[in-house]
VEXBA-963883 format. One record per residue (C-alpha): residue in three letters; z, x, y negated. Coordinates in steps of 0.5 Angstrom, whole numbers, padded with zeros to 4 digits, always signed. Each point is the difference from the previous one (the first is absolute). Layout:
<pts>
ALAZXY...
</pts>
This chain:
<pts>
MET+0167+0161-0242GLN+0000+0002-0007ALA-0007+0000-0001GLY+0000-0007+0002ILE+0005-0002-0004LEU-0003+0003-0006LEU-0006-0003+0002SER+0002-0007+0001PRO+0001-0005-0004MET+0007+0000-0002VAL-0001+0007-0004PHE-0007-0003-0003SER-0003-0007-0001ASP-0006-0002+0002GLN-0003+0002-0007HIS+0003+0006-0001SER+0000+0003+0008LEU-0004+0007+0001VAL-0002-0002+0006ASN-0003-0008+0002ILE+0003-0001+0006SER+0000-0008+0003GLU+0004-0003+0005GLU-0006+0000+0005SER-0001+0008-0001VAL+0007+0001+0001ALA+0000-0004+0006VAL-0005+0004+0003LEU+0002+0007-0002GLY+0007-0003+0003THR-0004-0001+0007VAL-0003+0007+0000GLY+0007+0003-0001ALA+0002-0003+0004PHE-0005+0002+0005GLY+0003+0007-0001PHE+0007-0002+0001VAL-0001-0002+0007PHE-0004+0006+0001PHE+0006+0004-0004LEU+0006-0003+0005PHE-0006+0001+0006LEU+0001+0008-0001SER+0007+0000-0002GLY+0001-0002+0007VAL-0005+0005+0003LYS+0003+0005-0004MET+0007-0003+0003ASP+0003+0003+0007LEU+0005-0004+0003SER+0003+0005+0005LEU+0004+0004-0006THR+0004-0006-0001VAL+0003+0002+0007LYS+0000+0007-0002SER+0004-0001-0007GLY+0006+0003-0001LYS+0007-0004+0000LYS+0000+0000-0008ALA-0007-0003-0001ILE+0001-0005+0004CYS+0006-0002-0003ILE-0003+0000-0007GLY-0005-0004+0003LEU+0003-0005+0003LEU+0006-0001-0005THR-0006+0001-0006VAL-0002-0008+0002VAL+0005-0002+0003VAL+0006-0001-0005PRO-0005-0001-0005LEU-0003-0005+0003VAL+0008-0004+0001SER+0001+0001-0007CYS-0006-0003-0002MET+0001-0006+0004THR+0007+0000-0002THR+0000-0001-0007ILE-0006-0004+0000LYS+0004-0005+0005LEU+0005+0000-0005LEU-0004-0001-0006HIS-0004-0006+0003GLU+0004-0004+0004GLU-0004-0006+0001GLY-0008-0002+0002ASN-0004+0002+0006GLU-0003+0005-0004PHE+0005+0005+0001SER+0000-0001+0008ASN-0008+0000+0000LYS-0002+0005-0005THR+0006+0006-0001PHE+0000+0003+0007PHE-0007+0002-0001LEU+0000+0002-0007ALA+0007+0003+0001VAL-0004+0005+0006THR-0005+0002-0006TYR+0005+0001-0005SER+0004+0005+0005GLY-0004+0003+0004THR-0004+0008+0000SER-0007+0001-0001PHE-0002+0007+0004PRO-0007+0000-0002VAL+0003+0000-0008ILE+0006+0004+0001HIS-0007+0005+0004CYS-0004+0000-0006LEU+0006+0002-0005LEU+0003+0006+0004SER-0008+0001+0001ASP-0001+0000-0008LEU+0007+0004-0001LYS-0002+0005+0005ILE+0005+0000+0004LEU-0002-0003+0006ASN+0002+0005+0005SER+0007+0002-0004GLU+0005-0001+0003LEU+0002-0005-0004GLY-0007-0003+0001ARG+0001+0000+0007LEU+0006-0004+0000GLY-0003-0005-0005LEU-0006-0001+0005SER+0004-0001+0006ALA+0005-0004-0003ALA-0006-0005-0004LEU-0003+0000+0008ILE+0006-0003+0003GLY+0001-0005-0006ASP-0007-0002-0001MET-0001-0002+0009LEU+0007-0004-0002THR-0003-0003-0006LEU-0006-0002+0004PHE+0004-0003+0006LEU+0005-0004-0005THR-0007-0002-0004VAL-0003-0004+0006PHE+0006-0002+0003SER+0002-0004-0008LEU-0007-0004+0000TRP+0002-0001+0008VAL+0006-0003-0004LYS-0004-0003-0006THR-0004-0003+0006GLY+0006-0003+0004PHE+0004-0003-0006GLU-0007-0004-0003LYS-0004-0001+0007GLY+0005+0000+0006ARG+0003+0005+0004LYS-0006-0002+0005GLU-0005+0003-0005ALA+0005+0006+0000LEU+0000+0002+0006ILE-0008+0000+0001ASP-0001+0004-0006PHE+0005+0004+0003GLY-0003+0000+0007LEU-0008+0002-0003ALA+0002+0005-0004MET+0003+0003+0006LEU-0006-0001+0003PHE-0004+0003-0006ILE+0005+0007+0001VAL-0002+0000+0008ILE-0008-0001-0001VAL+0002+0006-0006VAL+0004+0004+0004PHE-0003+0000+0007VAL-0007-0001-0002LEU-0003+0002-0006ARG+0005+0006+0000PRO-0002+0003+0006ALA-0008-0001-0001MET+0001+0004-0006LYS+0004+0006+0004TRP-0007-0001+0005MET-0004+0002-0006VAL+0004+0005-0003LYS+0001+0003+0007ARG-0009-0001+0001THR+0001+0005-0007PRO-0001+0008+0002GLU+0005+0004-0003ALA+0000+0001-0007GLY-0007-0004-0001GLN-0001-0006-0003ILE+0001-0007+0002LYS-0007-0003+0001ASP-0003-0005-0005ILE+0000-0007+0005CYS+0007+0002+0002PHE+0003+0000-0008TYR-0005-0006-0002LEU+0003-0004+0006VAL+0007+0001-0003ILE-0001-0002-0006LEU-0004-0006+0002ALA+0006-0001+0004PHE+0004+0000-0007MET-0003-0004-0003MET+0000-0006+0005SER+0007+0001-0001PRO+0003-0004-0005ARG-0005-0007+0004PHE+0004+0002+0006THR+0007+0001-0003ASP-0001-0007-0003LEU-0001-0003+0007PHE+0006+0003+0003ARG+0003-0003-0007ILE+0002+0006-0001TYR+0000+0003-0008PHE-0007+0002-0002LEU+0003+0007-0003TYR+0004+0001+0006GLY-0007+0001+0004PRO-0003+0004-0002PHE+0006+0006-0001ILE+0003-0002+0007PHE-0008+0002+0002GLY+0001+0006-0004LEU+0007+0002+0004ALA-0004+0000+0006VAL-0005+0005-0002PRO+0001+0006+0003ASP+0003+0004-0006GLY-0004+0008-0002PRO-0006+0003+0002PRO-0005-0002+0003LEU-0001-0007-0001GLY+0007-0002-0006SER-0003+0006-0004ALA-0007-0003+0000LEU+0002-0007-0002VAL+0005+0004-0005GLU-0005+0005-0003LYS-0005-0005-0001LEU+0002-0006-0003ASP+0007+0002-0004PRO-0005+0003-0005VAL-0003-0006-0002ILE+0006-0005+0002SER+0005+0004-0004GLY-0004+0002-0006LEU-0005-0007-0001PHE+0003-0005+0003LEU+0008+0000+0000PRO-0002+0001-0009ILE-0003-0006+0001PHE+0005-0004+0004ALA+0006+0003-0005THR-0004-0001-0006THR-0002-0008+0001CYS+0008+0000+0002GLY+0001+0002-0007LEU-0005-0005-0003ARG+0004-0006+0004PHE+0006+0002-0004ASP+0002-0005-0007LEU+0007+0000-0003SER-0002-0007-0001TYR+0002-0002+0007PHE+0008+0002-0001LYS+0000-0007-0005ASN-0001-0005+0006SER+0005+0005+0004ASN+0006-0005+0004LEU+0006+0001+0003PHE-0002+0003+0007ALA-0005+0006-0003TYR+0006+0002-0005HIS+0005+0000+0007GLN-0006+0003+0004VAL-0001+0006-0006LEU+0007+0001+0001GLY+0001+0001+0007ALA-0006+0006+0000MET+0003+0003-0005VAL+0007+0000+0004ALA-0004+0002+0005LEU-0003+0006-0003ILE+0007+0002-0002ILE+0003+0000+0006LYS-0006+0003+0003PHE+0001+0006-0005GLY+0008+0000+0001VAL-0001+0000+0008SER-0006+0006+0000LEU+0005+0004-0005LEU+0007-0002+0005VAL-0003+0002+0007PRO-0003+0007-0002LEU+0007+0002-0004LEU+0004-0002+0006CYS-0005+0004+0004LYS+0002+0007-0005MET-0007+0000-0003PRO+0001+0003-0008THR+0000-0005-0005ARG-0006+0002-0003ASP-0004-0002+0006SER+0003-0006+0002LEU-0002-0003-0007ALA-0007+0002+0001LEU+0001-0004+0008ALA+0003-0005-0004PHE-0006-0001-0005ILE-0006+0002+0005MET+0004-0007+0004ILE-0001-0005-0005SER-0007+0002-0002LYS-0005-0006-0002GLY-0008+0001+0002ILE-0006-0004+0001VAL+0002-0002+0007GLU+0005-0004-0004MET-0004-0003-0005GLY-0006-0002+0004SER+0006-0004+0005TYR+0002-0002-0007SER-0006-0003-0002ILE-0004-0003+0006MET+0007-0004+0001ASN-0001-0002-0008ASP-0007-0003+0003ASN+0003-0003+0006ARG+0004-0003-0004VAL+0006+0004+0004ILE+0004+0001-0007SER-0002-0003-0007GLU-0003+0004-0006ASP+0007+0002-0003ILE+0002+0003+0006PHE-0006+0004+0001ALA+0000+0002-0008HIS+0007+0003+0001MET-0001+0003+0006THR-0006+0004-0003ILE+0005+0002-0006VAL+0005+0003+0006ILE-0006+0003+0003ILE-0002+0004-0006LEU+0006+0002-0003VAL+0002+0003+0007ALA-0007+0003+0002SER+0001+0003-0007ILE+0006+0003-0001VAL+0002+0002+0008PRO-0006+0006+0000ILE+0003+0003-0007LEU+0007-0001+0004VAL-0001+0003+0006LYS-0004+0005-0003ARG+0006+0002-0005LEU+0006+0001+0006TYR-0004+0003+0005ASP-0004+0006-0001PRO-0001+0003+0007SER-0002+0007-0002ARG+0008+0000-0002LYS+0002+0002+0006TYR-0004+0006+0001LEU+0003+0004-0005CYS+0003+0005+0005PHE+0005+0005-0003GLN+0001+0004+0006LYS-0006+0005+0001ARG-0005-0002+0006THR-0004+0007+0000ILE-0003+0004+0004MET+0004+0006-0004ASN+0007-0003+0001SER-0001-0001+0008ARG+0001+0006+0003LEU-0003+0004+0006ASN+0004-0002+0006GLN+0001-0006-0004GLU-0005-0007+0003LEU-0006-0001-0004ARG-0001-0007-0001LEU-0006-0002-0003ILE-0005-0006+0000VAL-0006-0001+0002CYS-0006-0005-0003VAL-0006-0002+0005HIS-0005-0005-0003VAL-0005+0002+0005PRO-0002+0003+0006GLY-0003+0006-0003ASN+0007+0001-0003VAL+0004+0001+0006ASN-0003+0006+0003SER-0001+0003-0007ILE+0008-0001-0001ILE+0001+0002+0008ASN-0004+0007-0001GLN+0004+0002-0007LEU+0007-0001+0004ASN-0003+0004+0005ALA-0002+0005-0004SER+0007+0000-0003CYS+0004+0002+0006PRO+0006-0005+0001THR+0005+0004+0004ARG+0007-0003+0003GLU+0002+0005-0005SER-0003-0003-0005SER-0001-0007+0002ILE-0004-0006-0003ALA+0002-0007+0000LEU-0006-0003-0001ASP-0001-0008-0002VAL-0008-0002+0000LEU-0001-0006-0004HIS-0007-0003+0002LEU-0001-0005-0007ILE-0005-0006+0001LYS-0002-0005-0004LEU+0003-0007+0000SER-0006-0005+0001GLY+0000-0007+0001GLN+0008-0001+0001ALA+0005+0000-0005THR+0005+0004+0002PRO+0001+0007+0000LEU+0002+0003+0007PHE+0005+0007+0001ILE-0002+0001+0008THR+0005+0006+0003HIS-0003+0002+0006ASP+0005+0002+0005LYS-0002+0005+0006GLN+0005-0004+0006LYS-0005-0006-0001LYS-0006+0002+0005THR-0003-0007-0001LEU-0004-0002-0006SER-0001-0006-0003SER-0007-0005-0001LYS+0000+0002-0008SER+0002+0008+0001TYR-0001+0004-0006SER-0001+0008-0001GLU-0002+0000+0008ASN-0003+0006+0000VAL+0005+0003-0006VAL+0005+0000+0004VAL-0002+0002+0006ALA-0004+0007-0003PHE+0007+0002-0004GLU+0005-0002+0008GLN-0006+0006+0002PHE+0002+0005-0006GLU+0007-0001+0002ARG-0001+0002+0007ASP-0004+0005-0002ASN+0006+0003-0005TRP+0006-0003+0004GLY+0006+0003-0003ALA-0003+0001-0006VAL-0003-0006-0003SER+0004-0007+0001VAL-0006-0006-0003THR+0002-0008-0002VAL-0006-0004+0000PHE+0000-0006-0006THR-0005-0005-0002ALA+0000-0003-0007VAL-0005-0005-0001SER+0000-0002-0007PRO-0005-0001-0006PRO-0003+0006-0002ASN+0003+0001-0007LEU+0008-0002+0003MET-0001+0006+0005TYR+0003+0004-0004GLU+0007-0004+0001ASP+0000+0001+0007ILE+0000+0008+0000CYS+0005+0001-0004ASN+0004-0005+0003LEU-0001+0004+0005ALA+0001+0006-0002MET+0007-0002-0004ASP+0003-0003+0007ARG-0003+0006+0005LEU+0003+0006-0006THR-0007+0003+0000SER-0001+0005-0003CYS-0008+0001-0002ILE-0005-0006+0001LEU-0007+0003+0004LEU-0006-0004-0004PRO-0008+0000+0002PHE-0004+0001-0006HIS-0005-0006-0002ARG-0006+0003+0002ARG-0003+0004+0005TRP-0006+0005+0002TYR-0005+0001+0005ILE-0002+0008+0002ASP-0005+0000-0004GLY+0005-0002-0007SER-0003-0007+0000ILE+0005-0005-0001GLU+0002-0004+0006SER+0003-0006-0002GLU+0004-0001-0007ASP+0006-0006-0001GLN+0002-0001-0007THR+0007-0003+0002VAL+0002+0005+0005ARG+0000+0004-0008THR+0003-0005-0003LEU+0005+0000+0006ASN+0001+0008-0001PHE+0002+0000-0007ASN+0005-0006+0001ILE+0003+0004+0005LEU+0000+0007-0004GLU+0003-0005-0006LYS+0006-0004+0003ALA+0002+0004+0007PRO+0006+0002+0001CYS-0002+0006+0003SER-0004+0006+0000VAL-0008-0001+0001GLY-0006+0003+0003ILE-0007-0002+0000LEU-0005+0002+0005VAL-0007+0002-0001GLU-0004+0001+0006GLY-0005+0006+0002ARG-0007-0001+0000ARG+0000+0003+0007ASN+0002-0002+0007LEU+0006+0004+0002LYS-0004+0004+0005GLY-0006+0000-0005SER+0004+0004-0005GLY+0003+0006+0005ILE+0007-0003-0002ARG+0006+0001+0006ASP+0001-0006+0004PRO+0007+0000+0001LEU+0000-0004+0006SER-0005+0006+0004SER+0002+0006+0005ASP-0004+0004-0006ASN+0006+0004-0004SER-0004+0005-0003SER-0003-0003-0005PHE+0005-0002-0007TYR+0000-0005-0003ASN+0000+0002-0008ILE+0004-0003-0006ALA-0001+0001-0008VAL+0005-0002-0005ILE-0003-0001-0007PHE+0006+0001-0004LEU+0000-0001-0008GLY+0007-0001-0001GLY+0004-0007+0000GLN+0004-0004+0004ASP-0006-0003+0004ASP-0003+0007+0001ARG+0007+0002+0003GLU+0001-0006+0005ALA-0008+0002+0002LEU+0004+0007+0001ALA+0006-0003+0004LEU-0005-0004+0005ALA-0005+0005+0001LYS+0007+0006+0002ARG+0002-0006+0005ILE-0007+0001+0004SER-0001+0006+0000GLN+0006+0001+0004ASP-0004+0000+0006LYS-0003+0008+0001SER-0007-0004+0001VAL-0001-0002-0007ARG-0001+0006-0006LEU+0002-0003-0007THR-0003+0003-0007VAL+0004-0001-0005ILE-0006-0001-0007HIS+0004+0001-0007LEU-0004-0001-0005LYS+0002+0003-0006ALA-0003-0001-0009ALA-0002+0006-0001ASN+0002-0002-0008SER+0007-0002+0001LEU-0001-0005-0007GLY+0000-0006+0002VAL+0004+0000+0006ILE+0003-0007+0001LEU+0006+0002+0005THR+0007-0001-0002GLU+0005+0007+0001ASN+0003-0005+0006ASP-0007-0001+0004ARG-0001+0008-0001MET+0006+0002+0004LEU+0000-0006+0004ASP-0008+0003+0002SER+0003+0007+0000ALA+0006-0002+0005VAL-0005-0005+0005LEU-0004+0007+0002ASN+0005+0004+0000ASP+0003-0005+0006VAL-0008-0001+0003LYS+0000+0008+0000GLN+0007+0000+0004SER-0001-0005+0004VAL-0007+0002+0003CYS-0006+0005+0000PHE-0006-0003-0005THR-0006+0005-0005TYR+0002-0001-0006ILE-0006+0000-0006GLU+0001+0000-0007GLU-0005-0002-0004HIS-0001+0000-0008VAL-0005-0006-0002ASN-0002-0002-0008ASP-0002-0007+0001GLY-0003-0005+0005PRO-0006+0004+0001GLU+0003+0006+0003THR+0005-0004+0004SER-0005-0003+0003ASN-0005+0005+0001PHE+0006+0005+0003LEU+0002-0006+0005GLN-0008-0001+0002SER+0000+0007+0002ILE+0006-0001+0005VAL+0001-0007+0002GLU-0004+0002+0006ASP+0004+0004+0004TYR+0005-0006+0001GLN+0000-0006+0005LEU+0006-0004-0005ILE+0002+0001-0007ILE+0006-0003-0003VAL+0000-0001-0008GLY+0004-0003-0005ARG-0001-0006-0003ARG+0002+0001-0007TYR-0001-0007-0003LYS-0002+0000-0008THR+0002+0008+0001GLU-0006+0004-0003ASP+0001+0008+0000PRO-0004+0005-0003GLN-0002+0002+0007THR-0003-0007+0000LEU-0003+0000-0007GLY-0007-0005+0000LEU+0001-0003+0006GLN+0004-0006-0001GLU-0006-0003-0004TRP-0004+0001+0007CYS+0006-0003+0005GLU-0003-0007+0003PHE+0006-0001+0004GLN+0007+0000-0004GLU+0004-0001+0007ILE-0002+0007+0003GLY+0002+0003-0007ILE-0005+0006-0003ILE+0000+0005+0006GLY-0001-0004+0005ASP-0006-0003-0004LEU-0002+0005-0001LEU+0000+0003+0008SER-0003-0007+0003SER-0005+0000-0005ALA-0008+0001+0002ASP+0000+0007-0003PHE+0005+0003+0006ILE-0004+0000+0006ARG+0007-0002+0004ASN+0001+0001+0007TYR+0008-0001-0002SER+0004-0005+0001LEU+0004-0001-0008LEU+0007-0003+0001ILE+0003-0002-0007VAL+0007-0001-0002GLN+0004-0003-0005GLN+0009+0001+0000GLN+0004-0006-0001GLN+0000-0002-0007GLN+0006-0002-0003ARG+0000-0006-0003THR+0004-0004-0004VAL+0002-0007+0000
</pts>
């Protein structure tokens, strides 16, 4: 929009313009941009899940309804008091007041997504309230058009419009939606929608504006309502969004916004009349009242003041939907050019200021500043250990269950296991967080994580009394999944989060799969987690092929050999505490490999760290039987050679992350470290130089952060 204003004749005259754009060119660009805007409305409908309006909490419903109704009444009252005479009030004011007071779900969704707070607590509340408000705005806008028709053409015509609109909705709900659901059912599970089905939906969308004209509905609502009828999520909704959204959001919408800016001209203010000034005052009153209601309701619900202010700014946000509506109303002479100019300024100011204020007021990571120690070291052996394990792909399930089985949980040293299945949000706008209730045996038609639930419930039955399992599913954007994990860790008082490594190998050492989004997620969790974190790097050989004892088998003659590589520091102490808990079972053999610097010069451990290291080692000696190996090394290459000679004796090796810590024992290895998230020793043990038949667990103790 700002680019369009800068290119407009208002800034540069025809003689001095950087780009000479004729009115015909603007009209052509406007047509192309309007096409993209209609597509945007269709995709916004596809992403929305109307079933969430029923599931929204009382707080979201109150905010969504009141932030539309109260500003609407205030706006109409203000304009009525200022403009007491004339039919212009009765014909237009109700319709315009709804546009001033309404809430746009797509705009708020884009704002929250850009600020990366989409699935934060405030983001979820804002999305739910926006969904309620948008549906109410849609209804009031259509109703206001019927009222306008009643004033201009009579009650009979208004009733005909109402009947035709209801007929259109019936056709969409009971004909088009079942047809699209049939297409989805014909698609194999986890498969892609057929191209013919995809093109049929696009064809129906292209025809929807014409059909809305036949049914006397405002032409912008046809594509939007049709989009609402499309089943959200995979395979149809996600296919539409993934194929169309990049070109619509990246090309057509910027063109549309630019053409809106090209139409702006300050000279429109010279010809402004009294009605336009009254409309602008009414719009400003609606904006202020909307902010006040959005602030007051959360405060009455005991929300913190900063969060309430942030939510209030979110609810008054303006964007491309409002700009498009005013631009099209200006083209159709529903509003005058001076009202369009005034509202353009309001939209630009609000859209520019709101993101800055929200970002300054609300930082979701602040709540992760945990002053309690949530570590494995601080959980006693006879107390329940609270763990979160994250699952991305089916292969993660078996590896995690195998490692948990190998830890041999008992009734005396039980585990409260929260399993979080992470799924990429695709084809829908609203993130989901689902708790799988064990008491409910029926699965919905759109079930998530069914295989994960079955596998971990079987694991719970196999370890009855020693393990309690709760399965959750988080459907959210990959770059925001850490919010779901950290929120769950805060709510469940978790001591440790167990994450799968982003790379998996075949038996021969070749890479099976690699996911950089998982790696980014792991980095975010390591940085922001309110508890300790472990990253599990799977071994390159199957459980039976590697000679590892299957904990579910009846053969107890073999042992499960665990090694801890100990250099010192808080992460290594956390790794040792975890190993101590695992080795309570007699079938587990623990070896502590203490690597010491041959030359004490250059050692960076503080005296306090050395005392704590000694205390932890002495505690382990008193608690369990283990083999202690002390090795003096001069530098990193010596450490590498020593570890290569012994690692084949173990099935699980536990090391501390020791991020940005380089001792004499690791000197020279930092330059060759490929994966910073697993530390120098972890990266060394996972490298191709090691014939790795073992699994590797890298541990980071809870980071103490300040505000």
